[in-house]
N, C-alpha and C positions, 0 to 999 in steps of 0.2 A: 590391548589398549587402543590399537588402530581402529578396531571395529567400533569402540565407544565414541571415538571422535567422528567417525563417519555417521553414526546414528545421530549424534548431536547436531551435525551439520544438516542432515536431512530434516530433522525436527525444526531447526531454525528456518530453513527454507519453506517448510510447510506453514509455519507460523507467519512468515512474511506474506505468503500468498493469501492466507486467511485474512490478515489485516487489510491488505490491498483490495481484495475482493469485496470485503464488507464496506470499506470506505468509498470505493469507486461506484457502487450501485446507484447512489443518489445522483451523481453527476451524469451517469449514463441514462438514467430515467429522465432527467431534465433535458438532456440533449435530444432524446427520442421524442419527447413531447414537443420541443421546439421544431424538430424536423417535420413532424406531422402537422405543424401549423397551429398548435394549441398554445394558449397563454400559460406561461409559467410565472408564478409569483416571484417577485424580486428576492424575497426572503429565501426561497428555495434555491435560487441561483447563487446567492451569496453563500449559503451553506454548502452547496456543491463545490464552489471554488475553494472554500475553506478546507473541505475534506480533501480535495486534490493537493492542496499545499501541505496538509498533514501527511499525506502519502509521501510526498517528496522529502520532507524532513525525516520521516521514518526510514525511508530507503537510504538516505544519506547516512543516518546513524548506523544502520545495519552494515553498510559498506565499510565505514570506518571501523566498526567492531570486527568485521571479518579480516580486515587488513591487520589489525592489532593481533588477532588470533593467529594469523599465518606467520607473522613475524616472530611470535613466541615459539612456534614449532620448530 
């Protein structure tokens, strides 16, 4: 049973990385464009900020979920 919990934890971490990596791409692109002196549409910047906030909420939920899981063990 210990192996099953370990595998589940690894899969959760991989899923977290996947979500974060996908959501952060737009923000990184917008920042790179701004760094290179290019114009970035306000709509794109707003979407990037929204995605970063989504990441924060997602990570907060994951942390709370992990804390609950560790308390049950």
